[in-house]
C-alpha positions, 0 to 999 in steps of 0.5 A: 225326201224326208219321211216321217220320223216313225217312217224309217227305212233303215232296218233292212231285213236281209244283209248279205255279207259285206267285204271287211272294207265296205263293212268298215266303211258301213260302221263308221257311217252308222256310228258318226253321230255318236263319235262326238260323245265318245270323244267327249267320254274319253277326253280325247277332243282335239284342240280345234286350233291345232286341228285347223293347223293340220288340215292347213298343212295338208299340201305339204304332208300330201307332198311328203307322203309321196316321197321325202323331200329336201327344203328346195324341193318343198319350195318347188313342189308347194310353189312357196317361199324358203321362209314358208318351207321353213315354217312348214317343216319346223311345225311338222317337226314339232309335232312329230310328224316328220323327221330328217333323214340325209337332208330330206324331210321324211313323214313318221309313222304318226305322220303318215297316219295323220296324212291319210286321214287328212285327205280322207276328210278332204276327199269326203268333204269335197264329196258332201259339197258336190253331192249336197243337192242329192243329200238334201233330198234323200232319206236321212235315217238310212243307215245303209248309205254311206259318203266315201264310196261316192267320193269320184262320183259324177254329179248331175243337178237340175238347173232353171234353165235346164231342169232335165239334166238328172233324168238325161244322165240317168236315161243315158245310162239305162240306153247304155246297159244290156241290164238294169236293176233299181228301186225308187220312191216314185217313177224312175221317168216321167210316164210321158217318156215313151222312149225311156219306157219302150227301153225297159220293156223291150231293150234292156233287161230290167227289174224295178221296185216301187211301192204299190201305187207307183206300180199301179200307175205304171200298169195303167199307163202302159197295161198291154206293154207292161204284161208283155215285158212281164210275160217275156221274162223281159221285165220283173216288176216288184213292190215294197211299201217303204223305200228310201231314195232312187238306186240304180244299178247299170252294167257299169255304173251305179247311181242314186237319185233325189226327187222333188216331193211336189213335181216328181221330177228328178233334182239330182243324180250321182253316179259312179263306177267305183267298185266299193259303191258297187258293192254297197248298191248290190248289198242295199239292192239285195236288202230291199228286193228280200222285203219286196212282193212281185207284181202280178198283173195277169187279173188286169188282162 
């Protein structure tokens, strides 16, 4: 979903304090688009060939990050020849990434820091590739979205032969939870899926934030059940004009959904039980909720 340039949702009104780790991740996400200019200004761009060499040496760096190894152990660990292990360790030594102690190669402080960044780069790029279908749909201007908390996420994508895979994954997580909170630019699930709405009206303690026109459609489709669930305190419905994407908070996991603008069907759903992702999702949800309005359909009953 790509809103017009002047329809940005990144300026959330209320931002609960985050842990130092999450705040660092979010600040990094906000600053990424400026990093190139900052490196140019500082004259600190690394030669692309050397950068490629560092990434290519990632496997041996990772092996040495676990423990110091001699050359034979490197050969066995990486399944490489003696000549290759010699070439690898020679290059690492020339870069100052390793030192030889008691016949074993161990990372220097410089080497450890470089290894950590290589592993972080690989994890984030891998996550971006897996989350590609979602990232193509969600609002690109939402400053509070970060990849790093989602590196181990489960990614469910709609396929031509199975277009309902993402929504089925989403519904299964709702059914497994005693509580559910979320916001979305469209319906959480097609209004025709009565089983899902039975779940949020009668079984799961739910709080949902939608744009006003989506709330009206939901209330018009299930007028009696919506009102009854609200009156019982089982279901809370709120409205907000602008929303960045679909966010879901279950008992154990959090998820993000991307929807097709024309069909309204969920095309990709990414979910994880990462504590960092949970903290991020709680922060974003609190920000959106603080700028939303409770829905009161008492006049329609």
